[in-house]
GULODO-788450 format. One line per 2 residues: number of its first residue (from 1); their letters; for each residue x, y, z of C-alpha. Coordinates in steps of 0.02 Angstrom, whole numbers, padded with zeros to 5 digits. Layout:
REM GULODO-788450
NUM	a	X Y Z ~ ...;
***
This chain:
REM GULODO-788450
1	mh	02246 05211 00615 ~ 02082 05117 00628;
3	fd	01948 05045 00516 ~ 01840 05149 00401;
5	na	01676 05093 00480 ~ 01567 05211 00378;
7	ey	01578 05092 00230 ~ 01583 04927 00326;
9	wh	01399 04882 00327 ~ 01377 04939 00147;
11	rl	01518 04824 00094 ~ 01447 04679 00194;
13	ee	01276 04703 00114 ~ 01357 04704 -00057;
15	dc	01449 04542 -00015 ~ 01287 04462 00045;
17	fh	01198 04504 -00118 ~ 01338 04411 -00209;
19	ad	01359 04274 -00078 ~ 01340 04128 -00198;
21	ei	01475 04196 -00313 ~ 01591 04239 -00167;
23	nr	01564 04066 -00092 ~ 01620 03980 -00253;
25	nn	01766 04101 -00273 ~ 01822 04063 -00096;
27	lm	01833 03878 -00136 ~ 01927 03906 -00299;
29	tl	02048 04023 -00210 ~ 02079 03893 -00075;
31	mr	02110 03756 -00203 ~ 02231 03866 -00301;
33	dn	02326 03935 -00151 ~ 02342 03766 -00062;
35	kd	02372 03647 -00208 ~ 02556 03628 -00162;
37	ta	02527 03590 00022 ~ 02545 03411 00083;
39	fg	02356 03398 00104 ~ 02323 03482 -00064;
41	kl	02437 03364 -00159 ~ 02362 03212 -00075;
43	ng	02185 03266 -00119 ~ 02218 03332 -00294;
45	fe	02173 03514 -00263 ~ 02253 03558 -00430;
47	ti	02119 03460 -00521 ~ 01969 03530 -00427;
49	ds	01879 03660 -00533 ~ 01701 03649 -00467;
51	id	01602 03633 -00306 ~ 01532 03464 -00360;
53	ky	01706 03393 -00393 ~ 01765 03457 -00223;
55	rr	01619 03372 -00136 ~ 01655 03207 -00225;
57	kl	01841 03210 -00185 ~ 01835 03258 00000;
59	pl	01724 03178 00132 ~ 01642 03271 00274;
61	sh	01761 03275 00423 ~ 01778 03315 00606;
63	ye	01943 03356 00691 ~ 02024 03184 00704;
65	pf	02074 03167 00518 ~ 02168 03332 00536;
67	rg	02253 03295 00702 ~ 02411 03217 00629;
69	yv	02433 03360 00507 ~ 02412 03489 00645;
71	ds	02535 03397 00757 ~ 02666 03406 00619;
73	ml	02631 03592 00600 ~ 02653 03614 00788;
75	gg	02818 03525 00768 ~ 02877 03659 00648;
77	kg	02835 03586 00478 ~ 02764 03709 00351;
79	nv	02650 03698 00199 ~ 02552 03553 00273;
81	lt	02367 03600 00280 ~ 02382 03780 00224;
83	sy	02503 03892 00131 ~ 02450 04044 00232;
85	pv	02558 04094 00382 ~ 02489 04022 00545;
87	vn	02485 04154 00682 ~ 02403 04055 00823;
89	yc	02337 03885 00877 ~ 02175 03896 00976;
91	rt	02175 03753 01100 ~ 02001 03693 01142;
93	sg	01915 03536 01204 ~ 01848 03401 01088;
95	te	01681 03313 01103 ~ 01765 03167 01190;
97	gv	01871 03277 01303 ~ 02027 03267 01193;
99	ak	02105 03437 01161 ~ 02102 03509 00986;
101	ni	02231 03631 00919 ~ 02146 03739 00787;
103	pv	02266 03834 00673 ~ 02223 04015 00632;
105	ts	02308 04107 00489 ~ 02338 04289 00449;
107	ea	02232 04266 00292 ~ 02084 04211 00400;
109	fr	02104 04364 00510 ~ 02116 04477 00359;
111	ry	01950 04411 00297 ~ 01864 04436 00465;
113	gn	01896 04620 00430 ~ 01828 04745 00552;
115	av	01674 04644 00601 ~ 01734 04632 00781;
117	gy	01740 04821 00806 ~ 01619 04891 00677;
119	rq	01471 04932 00791 ~ 01579 04995 00934;
121	ee	01678 05114 00824 ~ 01517 05173 00742;
123	il	01449 05224 00913 ~ 01612 05311 00959;
125	ke	01610 05408 00796 ~ 01434 05470 00830;
127	fg	01442 05502 01018 ~ 01627 05509 01062;
129	gk	01690 05432 01224 ~ 01784 05270 01256;
131	rf	01767 05083 01231 ~ 01779 04991 01398;
133	vi	01832 04809 01372 ~ 01801 04702 01526;
135	nt	01912 04561 01466 ~ 02101 04566 01460;
137	fr	02181 04481 01310 ~ 02319 04370 01378;
139	td	02457 04427 01263 ~ 02591 04555 01295;
141	is	02604 04660 01137 ~ 02784 04706 01181;
143	ke	02832 04523 01159 ~ 02822 04394 01020;
145	st	02646 04331 00993 ~ 02588 04204 01121;
147	kd	02520 04037 01063 ~ 02363 03950 01130;
149	ll	02265 04113 01136 ~ 02077 04116 01122;
151	ls	02019 04168 00949 ~ 01966 04339 01013;
153	ea	02136 04366 01096 ~ 02232 04318 00940;
155	lf	02117 04425 00833 ~ 02140 04580 00939;
157	ry	02328 04556 00936 ~ 02321 04541 00746;
159	ly	02218 04701 00736 ~ 02347 04789 00844;
161	ee	02493 04728 00738 ~ 02403 04785 00580;
163	gk	02380 04960 00652 ~ 02191 04940 00657;
165	ld	02166 04983 00841 ~ 02175 05159 00912;
167	et	02237 05156 01092 ~ 02148 05319 01131;
169	hf	01981 05235 01099 ~ 02000 05116 01247;
171	ag	01974 05157 01430 ~ 02136 05108 01518;
173	gf	02230 05106 01353 ~ 02324 04953 01293;
175	kt	02408 04924 01462 ~ 02251 04844 01534;
177	lf	02187 04778 01367 ~ 02340 04670 01328;
179	sd	02431 04583 01470 ~ 02496 04407 01496;
181	sl	02482 04432 01685 ~ 02356 04560 01747;
183	gd	02324 04471 01911 ~ 02160 04517 01995;
185	rl	02078 04571 01834 ~ 01911 04628 01903;
187	fv	01995 04743 02030 ~ 02100 04820 01890;
189	kl	01952 04839 01772 ~ 01841 04917 01905;
191	wv	01979 05042 01946 ~ 01989 05089 01762;
193	gf	01800 05107 01750 ~ 01788 05216 01904;
195	ae	01929 05326 01840 ~ 01851 05352 01668;
197	pd	01679 05440 01665 ~ 01678 05457 01475;
199	it	01629 05278 01427 ~ 01510 05255 01281;
201	vi	01530 05067 01247 ~ 01553 04925 01370;
203	es	01606 04762 01290 ~ 01665 04586 01327;
205	if	01693 04421 01239 ~ 01532 04350 01312;
207	ly	01394 04453 01391 ~ 01408 04333 01536;
209	dl	01578 04412 01572 ~ 01490 04578 01600;
211	li	01371 04500 01725 ~ 01522 04441 01826;
213	ff	01597 04616 01817 ~ 01440 04701 01882;
215	ty	01412 04576 02022 ~ 01594 04609 02072;
217	le	01559 04796 02067 ~ 01407 04773 02178;
219	ef	01507 04677 02309 ~ 01678 04761 02304;
221	we	01651 04941 02247 ~ 01695 05010 02418;
223	ev	01861 04918 02429 ~ 01915 04977 02256;
225	ls	01857 05155 02288 ~ 01949 05158 02455;
227	am	02110 05105 02369 ~ 02087 05239 02237;
229	tk	02055 05373 02369 ~ 02210 05323 02469;
231	rr	02312 05304 02308 ~ 02373 05137 02372;
233	ip	02332 04960 02313 ~ 02331 04837 02460;
235	dg	02464 04701 02454 ~ 02333 04564 02458;
237	yk	02288 04592 02276 ~ 02387 04491 02149;
239	ip	02429 04633 02032 ~ 02601 04650 01949;
241	ed	02704 04802 01998 ~ 02695 04883 01826;
243	ir	02505 04870 01824 ~ 02496 04941 02001;
245	ny	02601 05089 01949 ~ 02498 05113 01792;
247	ll	02333 05117 01890 ~ 02405 05242 02011;
249	sl	02458 05351 01865 ~ 02282 05362 01791;
251	pv	02212 05537 01821 ~ 02055 05543 01928;
253	sn	01987 05692 02023 ~ 01921 05695 02200;
255	dr	01755 05753 02129 ~ 01745 05597 02022;
257	ls	01784 05484 02170 ~ 01653 05572 02275;
259	ev	01526 05554 02134 ~ 01563 05367 02116;
261	rt	01542 05340 02303 ~ 01373 05428 02305;
263	lc	01311 05330 02154 ~ 01367 05161 02221;
265	mg	01291 05194 02390 ~ 01125 05217 02300;
267	ga	01124 05034 02247 ~ 01171 04934 02093;
269	fg	01008 04948 01997 ~ 01046 05043 01836;
271	ia	01222 05080 01900 ~ 01304 05076 01727;
273	kk	01206 05224 01659 ~ 01234 05318 01822;
275	lw	01423 05294 01823 ~ 01439 05320 01634;
277	pk	01298 05436 01574 ~ 01359 05426 01393;
279	lk	01338 05237 01387 ~ 01249 05188 01226;
281	lv	01300 05010 01187 ~ 01339 04848 01279;
283	sg	01414 04712 01169 ~ 01465 04531 01185;
285	vs	01428 04360 01114 ~ 01264 04286 01173;
287	nr	01115 04182 01119 ~ 00949 04127 01190;
289	sy	01031 04001 01305 ~ 01102 04152 01399;
291	fa	00932 04237 01407 ~ 00913 04226 01597;
293	ed	01085 04301 01623 ~ 01047 04438 01497;
295	kt	00892 04487 01594 ~ 00993 04497 01754;
297	lr	01125 04602 01667 ~ 00989 04721 01606;
299	ay	00956 04772 01787 ~ 01133 04841 01795;
301	ig	01146 04925 01624 ~ 00976 05007 01606;
303	da	00918 05058 01433 ~ 01083 05042 01338;
305	qy	01070 04940 01178 ~ 01130 04760 01171;
307	yy	01239 04711 01025 ~ 01259 04523 01017;
309	la	01420 04545 00919 ~ 01459 04385 00826;
311	yc	01435 04201 00793 ~ 01607 04124 00798;
313	as	01707 03973 00853 ~ 01891 03934 00861;
315	ec	01876 03864 00684 ~ 01803 04021 00604;
317	ym	01724 04191 00631 ~ 01564 04156 00535;
319	gt	01424 04278 00573 ~ 01397 04457 00629;
321	av	01245 04530 00716 ~ 01112 04604 00602;
323	ed	01031 04726 00724 ~ 01046 04783 00905;
325	nd	00946 04683 01033 ~ 00932 04537 00912;
327	fn	01004 04361 00923 ~ 01009 04341 00733;
329	yv	01172 04338 00635 ~ 01207 04353 00450;
331	mm	01338 04234 00380 ~ 01487 04335 00317;
333	pe	01524 04270 00141 ~ 01710 04311 00137;
335	ta	01765 04208 00288 ~ 01750 04028 00222;
337	fy	01675 03914 00091 ~ 01507 03865 00166;
339	ey	01401 03710 00152 ~ 01260 03659 00267;
341	lp	01205 03489 00331 ~ 01018 03468 00366;
343	vd	00986 03418 00547 ~ 00829 03320 00505;
345	gg	00924 03191 00402 ~ 01022 03166 00244;
347	ed	01208 03161 00207 ~ 01209 03282 00061;
349	tl	01260 03459 00101 ~ 01170 03613 00037;
351	lp	01236 03780 -00022 ~ 01175 03944 00056;
353	le	01036 03978 -00072 ~ 00968 03802 -00050;
355	le	00925 03828 00134 ~ 00745 03844 00192;
357	ig	00683 03973 00316 ~ 00631 03893 00480;
359	kc	00737 03736 00458 ~ 00893 03689 00557;
361	yk	01066 03651 00489 ~ 01245 03619 00542;
363	pv	01374 03729 00455 ~ 01510 03637 00359;
365	it	01660 03750 00333 ~ 01813 03750 00224;
367	nf	01910 03891 00305 ~ 02066 03992 00268;
369	sg	02162 03908 00408 ~ 02176 03730 00344;
371	ly	02013 03640 00385 ~ 01918 03561 00239;
373	ry	01734 03510 00241 ~ 01739 03523 00431;
375	vm	01571 03486 00513 ~ 01528 03604 00655;
377	ed	01418 03531 00792 ~ 01317 03690 00810;
379	vl	01134 03686 00759 ~ 01075 03845 00672;
381	rv	00898 03893 00622 ~ 00878 03997 00464;
383	qg	00776 04154 00499 ~ 00789 04237 00330;
385	fl	00915 04304 00205 ~ 01014 04462 00177;
387	gk	01033 04459 -00011 ~ 01092 04281 -00042;
389	sp	01172 04252 00128 ~ 01072 04165 00266;
391	if	01021 04251 00427 ~ 01014 04125 00568;
393	ef	00996 04100 00753 ~ 01105 03983 00857;
395	vm	00994 03847 00931 ~ 01107 03723 01022;
397	rs	01255 03607 01011 ~ 01204 03442 00932;
399	sq	01298 03342 01063 ~ 01235 03348 01242;
401	tl	01330 03494 01313 ~ 01323 03601 01469;
403	ni	01378 03780 01466 ~ 01405 03915 01597;
405	ag	01524 04040 01518 ~ 01571 03969 01348;
407	ek	01665 03812 01403 ~ 01548 03691 01310;
409	md	01563 03547 01433 ~ 01515 03388 01341;
411	ih	01428 03251 01440 ~ 01560 03124 01387;
413	li	01695 03237 01458 ~ 01602 03251 01624;
415	ek	01587 03062 01631 ~ 01774 03047 01597;
417	ai	01814 03173 01734 ~ 01707 03084 01864;
419	sg	01772 02911 01817 ~ 01949 02981 01827;
421	ld	01932 03024 02012 ~ 02016 02916 02143;
423	nd	01851 02832 02178 ~ 01873 02797 02363;
425	ng	01690 02843 02385 ~ 01621 02715 02263;
427	is	01525 02837 02152 ~ 01407 02739 02040;
429	ew	01272 02861 01980 ~ 01260 03049 01973;
431	ti	01157 03197 01913 ~ 01233 03364 01866;
433	gi	01153 03536 01861 ~ 01209 03716 01843;
435	eh	01185 03856 01969 ~ 01135 04007 01865;
437	di	01070 04115 02008 ~ 01242 04180 02054;
439	ap	01383 04252 01951 ~ 01497 04169 01916;
441	gr	01397 04009 01905 ~ 01453 03832 01947;
443	yf	01414 03649 01919 ~ 01336 03550 02061;
445	iv	01324 03361 02068 ~ 01224 03237 02171;
447	av	01304 03063 02169 ~ 01270 02891 02240;
449	ss	01410 02834 02356 ~ 01426 02656 02419;
451	kg	01560 02697 02546 ~ 01644 02842 02630;
453	kl	01572 02997 02712 ~ 01405 03059 02646;
455	gy	01357 03241 02620 ~ 01450 03384 02538;
457	sp	01627 03332 02495 ~ 01754 03473 02475;
459	ei	01890 03346 02435 ~ 01796 03267 02289;
461	sn	01738 03439 02232 ~ 01921 03493 02221;
463	rl	01973 03336 02128 ~ 01829 03353 02005;
465	de	01879 03534 01975 ~ 02056 03477 01936;
467	kl	01995 03343 01815 ~ 01877 03458 01723;
469	se	02019 03584 01705 ~ 02134 03447 01641;
471	fn	02012 03383 01510 ~ 01933 03547 01453;
473	pd	02056 03690 01420 ~ 01912 03814 01401;
475	ya	01849 03769 01575 ~ 02026 03787 01644;
477	dl	02042 03960 01566 ~ 01874 04018 01632;
479	rq	01910 03950 01807 ~ 02077 04041 01807;
481	md	01989 04202 01757 ~ 01856 04176 01894;
483	yi	01716 04158 01766 ~ 01660 03991 01841;
485	rk	01657 03941 02024 ~ 01724 03778 02090;
487	pq	01597 03634 02073 ~ 01509 03559 02222;
489	vl	01482 03372 02247 ~ 01353 03294 02364;
491	lm	01366 03108 02407 ~ 01207 03013 02451;
493	kp	01139 02839 02486 ~ 01047 02755 02341;
495	gs	00875 02779 02421 ~ 00900 02964 02452;
497	yg	00967 02986 02277 ~ 00810 02905 02208;
499	nv	00708 03035 02301 ~ 00809 03173 02216;
501	lr	00773 03097 02045 ~ 00588 03088 02083;
503	ei	00586 03270 02139 ~ 00668 03332 01979;
505	gl	00570 03218 01862 ~ 00706 03095 01812;
507	ag	00640 02939 01900 ~ 00526 02803 01831;
509	gh	00566 02755 01652 ~ 00731 02850 01650;
511	kk	00859 02710 01662 ~ 01021 02801 01623;
513	pn	01139 02799 01773 ~ 01206 02974 01739;
515	hv	01098 03125 01702 ~ 01109 03303 01642;
517	an	00968 03370 01747 ~ 00823 03472 01682;
519	qg	00782 03646 01744 ~ 00691 03573 01893;
521	ft	00860 03531 01971 ~ 00892 03703 02042;
523	yq	01027 03747 02166 ~ 00893 03769 02298;
525	vy	00844 03587 02274 ~ 01027 03539 02288;
527	rk	01052 03639 02448 ~ 00897 03558 02526;
529	wv	00970 03386 02496 ~ 01141 03442 02561;
531	eq	01055 03484 02725 ~ 00956 03322 02726;
533	k	01098 03214 02655;
***
């Protein structure tokens, strides 16, 4: 069983043309269904019969007002924030580096519908073939649902449990799609890809994940192909025995292995369309901040269409892509009650039809998982409307945030991590940049040190990596999955550090002791100063 995708877009368009009515109905449904929860009783949900009354009764909120309620839910108490069954808690970092546990309910997943697989299934229906998912969702579907999953992982598990995924549609089947311990994931995924010539869609959570996969293919194709030819996986790879046996059981002909070898020997440019001639679509979350990585990925995938999939966060799956090769998303009316906060000032929220094209807003959501008038820190620019629902582009996070692979590393969290080091080296000032020229990328830091050994410090780099992992669960996950490399730290004398600031344009009137560097702080600049110390 799987979704009826033929009617999906038609239904979404219909919803968008009635978005104002659906938005109000969502709020009234939430008030009715949650009036007997602890939060609903405290805030008089039973008496709320209009949007205006709801706005007057409940203030705008961030996570902290909900933390105590969520903690009691984690302790086993029910009917606290929501009456709907909670199926997962997405653990993510807060703006001050304090972890948030975001509840997700079955009702929320039901309303997300088939948005996550609509375009992929549409392509399969037209062209046949397989979906090749580069990620592995860290949940074993033979066991009770795992907590602390990413939203995408919990959603795919829900789709499986609802009978809305067809195993035959996925290269490698469910064995390599769902696993709480796949080990060396890229080795496993490359094996699956080499074994399956009939791939029509390649997908990932973030398009950045695909860039990591293809750079791995470019470097390690010969090792994987050799193992496939010998029908033996070397002991050095951390792959569980059941996954090893499963890979070895996948049928693959000598002709296919010979073809793969010839194609890979010809170089990585356009390799995806060479290995998988049926490839039509490459999908994953992205936005303009990933534009450089997208261009690099294009060299591997050739002329296949990009589908930028979705606009979502742990709190809610909010938007779905309007067209291929387009960063714009339409807000899905069914998934929450939506308000919007103007970025250019004002404390009054607006409803969808009150938004102006070209202006920027923060979404304020009341979702089906227990968050009420919750202010997102994302900045969205309205590009137009589909019916009465806004089409928008993600612009940035409103707080100062760095991002390599979706970890959203807030500057306050970085400051906390550096101050939390055993500061034997007397670090007083620092500048941080991101190396984007390799995949996976990494953070690199130049710091003033009043004592200790100058130059590149593996010890401090390791400790910083540990602290960032401790404070930011998303970073820890991505490091574990090899989506981010270990950071590098360079210690310098104050005078040399001043020269670095002048070179990257942060000297003079810039008096802040700690900097998120501009694009002039490239890794090449960093390496030059490593050599010069």
